[in-house]
Structure formats: C-alpha cells, structure tokens
N, C-alpha and C positions, 0 to 999 in steps of 0.2 A: 192176969192179963196175958193174952196170947201174943206170940211174936209174929203170927201170920194173919194180919188184919188187912182188910181192903183199904187201899189208900183213899178211896172216894167216900165210903160210908162207915168205915171202921168195924164192919161186921167180920166175923171169923171166915177165913177162906177155907174152902174144902179142897182136899187133894183128890184129883181124878186123873192122874197122869200128868196133870198141870194144876196150878192153883186156880180155883174158880170161885167167884163171888156169886152166890145164888140170888142175892138181892139185886145187884147191878147187872147180872147176866154178862159179866166180863171175865175173860181168862187172863191170868198174869204169869209172868216169868220172874222168878226170884233171882236177883243179881247181887253178887257180893263185890264190894269195893275195898281196895287196899287202904288200911288205916294210915299209911305213911305217905303214899303218893297219889291216892284216889283213882288209880287205874282199875279197870274191871279185872277181877280175879278169875283164874281158871280153877274149876272144881275137879279135884282128883279123888276118885272113889275106888277103893279096893278093900276086900275082906271086911266089909261092913263099916269101914271108917271113911270119913270124908275129910280131906285136907284141901286147903286153898293156897294156890301158888300165884305169885305176882311175877309176870314176865318182865315188868319194868325194873323191879327191885332184884329180880332173880333169886327169890327166896320164898319159903313156905311162910304163911301167916296163920296165926292162931285164930280159930273160929270165934273165940270170945272177943277179939279185937276187930273183926270184920264188920263193916257197915253194910247192911242188907237193905235193898229197895225192891219194890215190886213194879214192873213195867208191863203195861198192857200188851198182849200178843197181837 
C-alpha cells in the first residue's frame, strides 16, 4: 500500500511538481504534523535528506513519527 493516496478516492497520487490525482483531477499539498503538539511542521531539505522541525516544540521530529495529510491546493 502506498503512502501517497488520494484522500477522496484512495488512488495513487502522481508527482508532477505537486501531488495530483488523475481520477479526481485535484492537486494536493502534503503537510506534516508534529506527533507531540499537532502543529504544522517545517520541512528542512539539504544534501538529499529531509528533516522536519516543529517551531512550537523547537526541535527536530523523526519522519517515522510525523503524521502526514494531503490538503487540496
């Protein structure tokens, strides 16, 4: 099972500079939320690695603990 599924129809989302559902014709933004305080996380990307920082907790969060949701653009 893929981690990038359309929240409406559960089909696989395609990456085209943004996540797009070909079935629903809707583009989505993938948003990460802090597992501790539920605040939206900031994605930090450098040297091919992605990290997630919570401004509320003032600390890095492990990707394995981050809750991701897709929001329509």
